[in-house]
C-alpha angles and dihedrals in degrees: 000000000000100000143305112268117206091192093066093026092231143092116262111226144147100304100039102035089093090059091048091054090048090050091055091046097050093042088055090051090049097052091041089054090051091050091054092048092049095053098086092041091050092048092051092046092053092050094047093047090050094048094046098037091123098042095092094216102151098190091048092050093046092050094055092038091059090049089056091044092052091050090049091052093050091048090052092049090048092054095045094047092046091054092045092047091047090051093053093044088055089052092050093050090050093043092237135133131225091248092053091055088067086078106074091202095050096092090059093049099035103140093179096063106112128159120319091252094050093045091050094048092051087066106025102029130236099279108093093201092059092051086083102029118078094226132095129218128164093286093039095062118106112262113258136024100270092247107068122042133191114241137208130229092293089058092049090049090048091051091049092051091046091051091049091051090047091052092048090049092050090050092050091047092050092049090047091051091048091052090048091052091051092048090046090052092050095045091041093056092046091048090050091052089047092051092048090051090050091051091052091049092048090048093051091046090051093051091049091050091049092048092048091049092049092049091051091050092051091048091051091049093052091051091052092050092050090054 
């Protein structure tokens, strides 16, 4: 996902980012067209207001004031949309998203930044005609699947480092398991000996209890006979 846009009431992601860029582009052309149309009207309104500045005609002044206000609004929208469009074009050319720009260090470690052509085609597709038409055919789809992304040298270096750390971790885990097995063997043998000793002790104690009980029974029987 690139960001959530309140103006279109939708999230901008892999499959609709192309349409969002086209929206910004055509909106900029629309307000720029209005600016050009307003130029002669704005010029005439300024002249008339200057010439009749002492006339006191309120409706006349309001009419030309609103013409100037409308032109001012379109100029403001043109500037804002131009800056917004320029910002998102920069993100497309760097293969970056709005969310990723929240990390100030991301631009230095951006492993997805490929060539300008590859970055552009991942958003706009490979068909030049459909770069400007808000439709998608097979060649107008963005390149990729939105899940896996090709990486540059930084990504390869990151993967190499990750694999090295993974190998070191596996080695440490294997050595740890080996040590545990050795310790388990030692403690296991000692515990077995301990259990066998306990069994011998229990057996001897049991025999003594049985012998004592038998002796007492014989003694009680002899006393009864004597009586």
